[in-house]
TIVO-2410 file (N, C-alpha, C; in nm, 3 decimals):
# residues 92
REC num residu      c1      c2      c3 atome chaine
REC   1      M  -0.091   5.277  -1.866     N      A
REC   1      M  -0.215   5.250  -1.990    CA      A
REC   1      M  -0.251   5.373  -2.026     C      A
REC   2      E  -0.280   5.491  -1.973     N      A
REC   2      E  -0.336   5.597  -2.022    CA      A
REC   2      E  -0.250   5.649  -2.144     C      A
REC   3      R  -0.104   5.597  -2.156     N      A
REC   3      R   0.000   5.643  -2.263    CA      A
REC   3      R   0.012   5.586  -2.359     C      A
REC   4      T  -0.044   5.447  -2.371     N      A
REC   4      T  -0.052   5.367  -2.505    CA      A
REC   4      T  -0.138   5.423  -2.606     C      A
REC   5      P  -0.093   5.382  -2.740     N      A
REC   5      P  -0.130   5.426  -2.889    CA      A
REC   5      P  -0.292   5.387  -2.867     C      A
REC   6      L  -0.336   5.274  -2.816     N      A
REC   6      L  -0.451   5.220  -2.823    CA      A
REC   6      L  -0.550   5.313  -2.718     C      A
REC   7      F  -0.503   5.334  -2.622     N      A
REC   7      F  -0.607   5.422  -2.541    CA      A
REC   7      F  -0.626   5.563  -2.588     C      A
REC   8      I  -0.488   5.630  -2.641     N      A
REC   8      I  -0.514   5.733  -2.686    CA      A
REC   8      I  -0.581   5.747  -2.828     C      A
REC   9      G  -0.593   5.658  -2.909     N      A
REC   9      G  -0.661   5.646  -3.040    CA      A
REC   9      G  -0.791   5.646  -2.993     C      A
REC  10      L  -0.846   5.554  -2.924     N      A
REC  10      L  -0.968   5.515  -2.901    CA      A
REC  10      L  -1.048   5.642  -2.788     C      A
REC  11      T  -0.981   5.717  -2.731     N      A
REC  11      T  -1.059   5.841  -2.650    CA      A
REC  11      T  -1.035   5.963  -2.717     C      A
REC  12      R  -0.962   5.983  -2.823     N      A
REC  12      R  -0.927   6.124  -2.867    CA      A
REC  12      R  -1.072   6.171  -2.961     C      A
REC  13      E  -1.057   6.304  -2.943     N      A
REC  13      E  -1.175   6.391  -3.022    CA      A
REC  13      E  -1.186   6.342  -3.123     C      A
REC  14      V  -1.315   6.323  -3.213     N      A
REC  14      V  -1.326   6.285  -3.348    CA      A
REC  14      V  -1.335   6.397  -3.447     C      A
REC  15      T  -1.235   6.391  -3.535     N      A
REC  15      T  -1.203   6.531  -3.613    CA      A
REC  15      T  -1.242   6.464  -3.764     C      A
REC  16      F  -1.242   6.567  -3.839     N      A
REC  16      F  -1.278   6.584  -4.000    CA      A
REC  16      F  -1.203   6.710  -4.014     C      A
REC  17      A  -1.086   6.693  -4.122     N      A
REC  17      A  -1.031   6.817  -4.171    CA      A
REC  17      A  -0.955   6.881  -4.085     C      A
REC  18      G  -0.933   6.799  -3.972     N      A
REC  18      G  -0.848   6.854  -3.863    CA      A
REC  18      G  -0.918   6.928  -3.760     C      A
REC  19      L  -1.043   6.931  -3.792     N      A
REC  19      L  -1.143   7.019  -3.665    CA      A
REC  19      L  -1.223   6.900  -3.604     C      A
REC  20      P  -1.241   6.935  -3.502     N      A
REC  20      P  -1.314   6.856  -3.416    CA      A
REC  20      P  -1.469   6.868  -3.463     C      A
REC  21      I  -1.541   6.778  -3.461     N      A
REC  21      I  -1.683   6.785  -3.530    CA      A
REC  21      I  -1.776   6.894  -3.484     C      A
REC  22      M  -1.776   6.929  -3.344     N      A
REC  22      M  -1.861   7.048  -3.333    CA      A
REC  22      M  -1.801   7.190  -3.379     C      A
REC  23      Y  -1.669   7.200  -3.395     N      A
REC  23      Y  -1.601   7.308  -3.480    CA      A
REC  23      Y  -1.640   7.301  -3.614     C      A
REC  24      L  -1.655   7.218  -3.664     N      A
REC  24      L  -1.689   7.204  -3.786    CA      A
REC  24      L  -1.805   7.258  -3.816     C      A
REC  25      V  -1.920   7.179  -3.733     N      A
REC  25      V  -2.042   7.235  -3.751    CA      A
REC  25      V  -2.061   7.372  -3.724     C      A
REC  26      V  -2.020   7.417  -3.640     N      A
REC  26      V  -2.026   7.591  -3.608    CA      A
REC  26      V  -1.943   7.661  -3.741     C      A
REC  27      L  -1.852   7.610  -3.805     N      A
REC  27      L  -1.792   7.689  -3.928    CA      A
REC  27      L  -1.907   7.656  -4.055     C      A
REC  28      I  -1.936   7.568  -4.048     N      A
REC  28      I  -2.015   7.546  -4.176    CA      A
REC  28      I  -2.167   7.635  -4.156     C      A
REC  29      T  -2.222   7.638  -4.054     N      A
REC  29      T  -2.337   7.704  -3.993    CA      A
REC  29      T  -2.311   7.869  -4.020     C      A
REC  30      I  -2.212   7.893  -4.008     N      A
REC  30      I  -2.167   8.041  -3.996    CA      A
REC  30      I  -2.150   8.097  -4.115     C      A
REC  31      V  -2.064   7.987  -4.198     N      A
REC  31      V  -2.043   8.043  -4.358    CA      A
REC  31      V  -2.153   8.025  -4.426     C      A
REC  32      M  -2.222   7.930  -4.420     N      A
REC  32      M  -2.355   7.909  -4.483    CA      A
REC  32      M  -2.455   8.014  -4.478     C      A
REC  33      L  -2.479   8.039  -4.336     N      A
REC  33      L  -2.582   8.131  -4.311    CA      A
REC  33      L  -2.539   8.277  -4.376     C      A
REC  34      G  -2.399   8.320  -4.380     N      A
REC  34      G  -2.345   8.438  -4.409    CA      A
REC  34      G  -2.347   8.451  -4.592     C      A
REC  35      F  -2.324   8.304  -4.633     N      A
REC  35      F  -2.324   8.286  -4.777    CA      A
REC  35      F  -2.490   8.337  -4.839     C      A
REC  36      L  -2.566   8.238  -4.761     N      A
REC  36      L  -2.697   8.281  -4.793    CA      A
REC  36      L  -2.747   8.397  -4.779     C      A
REC  37      L  -2.717   8.490  -4.681     N      A
REC  37      L  -2.735   8.641  -4.667    CA      A
REC  37      L  -2.680   8.720  -4.772     C      A
REC  38      T  -2.543   8.709  -4.819     N      A
REC  38      T  -2.481   8.802  -4.874    CA      A
REC  38      T  -2.444   8.752  -5.038     C      A
REC  39      R  -2.488   8.626  -5.054     N      A
REC  39      R  -2.511   8.558  -5.203    CA      A
REC  39      R  -2.347   8.597  -5.257     C      A
REC  40      S  -2.271   8.590  -5.212     N      A
REC  40      S  -2.136   8.625  -5.276    CA      A
REC  40      S  -2.019   8.508  -5.238     C      A
REC  41      F  -1.988   8.454  -5.331     N      A
REC  41      F  -1.906   8.358  -5.325    CA      A
REC  41      F  -1.735   8.390  -5.294     C      A
REC  42      L  -1.741   8.546  -5.284     N      A
REC  42      L  -1.592   8.560  -5.252    CA      A
REC  42      L  -1.612   8.565  -5.086     C      A
REC  43      Y  -1.732   8.594  -5.011     N      A
REC  43      Y  -1.754   8.591  -4.864    CA      A
REC  43      Y  -1.742   8.441  -4.829     C      A
REC  44      L  -1.786   8.360  -4.905     N      A
REC  44      L  -1.803   8.186  -4.866    CA      A
REC  44      L  -1.642   8.151  -4.880     C      A
REC  45      I  -1.568   8.194  -4.983     N      A
REC  45      I  -1.415   8.134  -5.007    CA      A
REC  45      I  -1.346   8.187  -4.876     C      A
REC  46      L  -1.361   8.310  -4.850     N      A
REC  46      L  -1.267   8.416  -4.765    CA      A
REC  46      L  -1.294   8.362  -4.631     C      A
REC  47      M  -1.433   8.362  -4.591     N      A
REC  47      M  -1.471   8.334  -4.456    CA      A
REC  47      M  -1.449   8.191  -4.402     C      A
REC  48      G  -1.469   8.114  -4.521     N      A
REC  48      G  -1.457   7.998  -4.493    CA      A
REC  48      G  -1.321   7.945  -4.472     C      A
REC  49      G  -1.197   8.036  -4.553     N      A
REC  49      G  -1.054   8.003  -4.507    CA      A
REC  49      G  -1.020   8.035  -4.381     C      A
REC  50      F  -1.069   8.195  -4.365     N      A
REC  50      F  -1.029   8.258  -4.229    CA      A
REC  50      F  -1.092   8.182  -4.100     C      A
REC  51      G  -1.188   8.133  -4.135     N      A
REC  51      G  -1.306   8.060  -3.996    CA      A
REC  51      G  -1.218   7.941  -4.015     C      A
REC  52      Y  -1.178   7.854  -4.079     N      A
REC  52      Y  -1.112   7.741  -4.062    CA      A
REC  52      Y  -0.973   7.753  -4.010     C      A
REC  53      V  -0.894   7.849  -4.032     N      A
REC  53      V  -0.771   7.884  -3.960    CA      A
REC  53      V  -0.783   7.931  -3.830     C      A
REC  54      A  -0.918   8.005  -3.802     N      A
REC  54      A  -0.890   8.040  -3.654    CA      A
REC  54      A  -0.968   7.945  -3.559     C      A
REC  55      L  -1.063   7.869  -3.637     N      A
REC  55      L  -1.120   7.764  -3.578    CA      A
REC  55      L  -0.986   7.622  -3.505     C      A
REC  56      R  -0.902   7.609  -3.623     N      A
REC  56      R  -0.810   7.505  -3.625    CA      A
REC  56      R  -0.713   7.577  -3.487     C      A
REC  57      G  -0.682   7.704  -3.504     N      A
REC  57      G  -0.590   7.730  -3.374    CA      A
REC  57      G  -0.676   7.719  -3.257     C      A
REC  58      L  -0.814   7.791  -3.250     N      A
REC  58      L  -0.860   7.755  -3.123    CA      A
REC  58      L  -0.890   7.600  -3.067     C      A
REC  59      A  -0.913   7.508  -3.165     N      A
REC  59      A  -0.893   7.367  -3.131    CA      A
REC  59      A  -0.757   7.324  -3.099     C      A
REC  60      A  -0.631   7.381  -3.141     N      A
REC  60      A  -0.504   7.346  -3.072    CA      A
REC  60      A  -0.490   7.386  -2.968     C      A
REC  61      Y  -0.564   7.520  -2.909     N      A
REC  61      Y  -0.549   7.555  -2.792    CA      A
REC  61      Y  -0.644   7.495  -2.684     C      A
REC  62      D  -0.780   7.468  -2.741     N      A
REC  62      D  -0.860   7.379  -2.635    CA      A
REC  62      D  -0.964   7.326  -2.724     C      A
REC  63      P  -0.970   7.184  -2.718     N      A
REC  63      P  -1.054   7.135  -2.787    CA      A
REC  63      P  -1.201   7.139  -2.768     C      A
REC  64      K  -1.220   7.131  -2.622     N      A
REC  64      K  -1.358   7.116  -2.569    CA      A
REC  64      K  -1.435   7.269  -2.556     C      A
REC  65      I  -1.366   7.360  -2.615     N      A
REC  65      I  -1.430   7.488  -2.558    CA      A
REC  65      I  -1.557   7.527  -2.608     C      A
REC  66      I  -1.581   7.491  -2.717     N      A
REC  66      I  -1.747   7.488  -2.735    CA      A
REC  66      I  -1.830   7.412  -2.673     C      A
REC  67      N  -1.771   7.299  -2.665     N      A
REC  67      N  -1.898   7.237  -2.564    CA      A
REC  67      N  -1.896   7.256  -2.430     C      A
REC  68      V  -1.797   7.337  -2.347     N      A
REC  68      V  -1.821   7.447  -2.243    CA      A
REC  68      V  -1.907   7.511  -2.269     C      A
REC  69      F  -1.914   7.620  -2.363     N      A
REC  69      F  -2.004   7.703  -2.396    CA      A
REC  69      F  -2.122   7.658  -2.376     C      A
REC  70      I  -2.145   7.570  -2.499     N      A
REC  70      I  -2.276   7.508  -2.483    CA      A
REC  70      I  -2.331   7.446  -2.356     C      A
REC  71      A  -2.295   7.370  -2.289     N      A
REC  71      A  -2.294   7.336  -2.144    CA      A
REC  71      A  -2.352   7.445  -2.044     C      A
REC  72      T  -2.254   7.558  -2.031     N      A
REC  72      T  -2.300   7.663  -1.973    CA      A
REC  72      T  -2.408   7.756  -1.993     C      A
REC  73      V  -2.448   7.777  -2.139     N      A
REC  73      V  -2.563   7.838  -2.190    CA      A
REC  73      V  -2.690   7.706  -2.128     C      A
REC  74      Q  -2.673   7.604  -2.171     N      A
REC  74      Q  -2.765   7.539  -2.122    CA      A
REC  74      Q  -2.814   7.520  -1.980     C      A
REC  75      Q  -2.710   7.510  -1.875     N      A
REC  75      Q  -2.748   7.531  -1.746    CA      A
REC  75      Q  -2.779   7.623  -1.663     C      A
REC  76      T  -2.738   7.781  -1.737     N      A
REC  76      T  -2.757   7.875  -1.674    CA      A
REC  76      T  -2.930   7.917  -1.710     C      A
REC  77      R  -2.996   7.962  -1.606     N      A
REC  77      R  -3.142   8.010  -1.605    CA      A
REC  77      R  -3.134   8.147  -1.664     C      A
REC  78      M  -3.199   8.156  -1.744     N      A
REC  78      M  -3.260   8.286  -1.794    CA      A
REC  78      M  -3.340   8.377  -1.712     C      A
REC  79      S  -3.310   8.502  -1.668     N      A
REC  79      S  -3.354   8.582  -1.589    CA      A
REC  79      S  -3.517   8.630  -1.643     C      A
REC  80      P  -3.598   8.635  -1.547     N      A
REC  80      P  -3.721   8.669  -1.585    CA      A
REC  80      P  -3.714   8.834  -1.614     C      A
REC  81      A  -3.612   8.925  -1.578     N      A
REC  81      A  -3.594   9.045  -1.626    CA      A
REC  81      A  -3.542   9.062  -1.769     C      A
REC  82      F  -3.463   8.965  -1.805     N      A
REC  82      F  -3.417   8.979  -1.971    CA      A
REC  82      F  -3.558   8.966  -2.048     C      A
REC  83      L  -3.664   8.904  -1.996     N      A
REC  83      L  -3.762   8.888  -2.072    CA      A
REC  83      L  -3.851   8.967  -2.094     C      A
REC  84      R  -3.854   9.069  -1.971     N      A
REC  84      R  -3.906   9.189  -1.966    CA      A
REC  84      R  -3.835   9.329  -2.023     C      A
REC  85      G  -3.734   9.288  -2.086     N      A
REC  85      G  -3.658   9.372  -2.144    CA      A
REC  85      G  -3.543   9.441  -2.067     C      A
REC  86      E  -3.543   9.420  -1.949     N      A
REC  86      E  -3.446   9.477  -1.847    CA      A
REC  86      E  -3.325   9.446  -1.860     C      A
REC  87      G  -3.273   9.374  -1.952     N      A
REC  87      G  -3.143   9.316  -1.970    CA      A
REC  87      G  -3.095   9.205  -1.909     C      A
REC  88      L  -2.949   9.165  -1.919     N      A
REC  88      L  -2.928   9.052  -1.815    CA      A
REC  88      L  -2.879   9.107  -1.688     C      A
REC  89      V  -2.908   9.047  -1.587     N      A
REC  89      V  -2.891   9.060  -1.435    CA      A
REC  89      V  -2.873   8.919  -1.421     C      A
REC  90      Y  -2.729   8.892  -1.353     N      A
REC  90      Y  -2.704   8.773  -1.275    CA      A
REC  90      Y  -2.699   8.806  -1.137     C      A
REC  91      R  -2.720   8.721  -1.059     N      A
REC  91      R  -2.718   8.716  -0.899    CA      A
REC  91      R  -2.673   8.600  -0.874     C      A
REC  92      A  -2.631   8.581  -0.745     N      A
REC  92      A  -2.577   8.462  -0.715    CA      A
REC  92      A  -2.673   8.376  -0.613     C      A
***
C-alpha cells in the first residue's frame, strides 16, 4: 500500500517551486533581510539564485533537515552559564 501513487501523493512533502515550504520560508527570509540591509538588487538576484540552488540540493539530500534543526533548538535547554556570558556548555 505504501508504494501506490495515491499514498505517495497524499503523504509527500508540500512543495512550491521545487522546494519544501520550510526551505522556501528560510530562503525568502534570508534573501529579503539581506536585500533590506544592502539595498542592492544585485544581492537580491544573486543570493536568490544561489540560495535556491543550494536549498534545492539540500532538499534533494534530506527534505526534513530544517525541521530536525528547529526541533533540536526547541528541545535543547539553554544553559544559565550562556546567559551569564560564559559561553555554551553542554552537559549530559
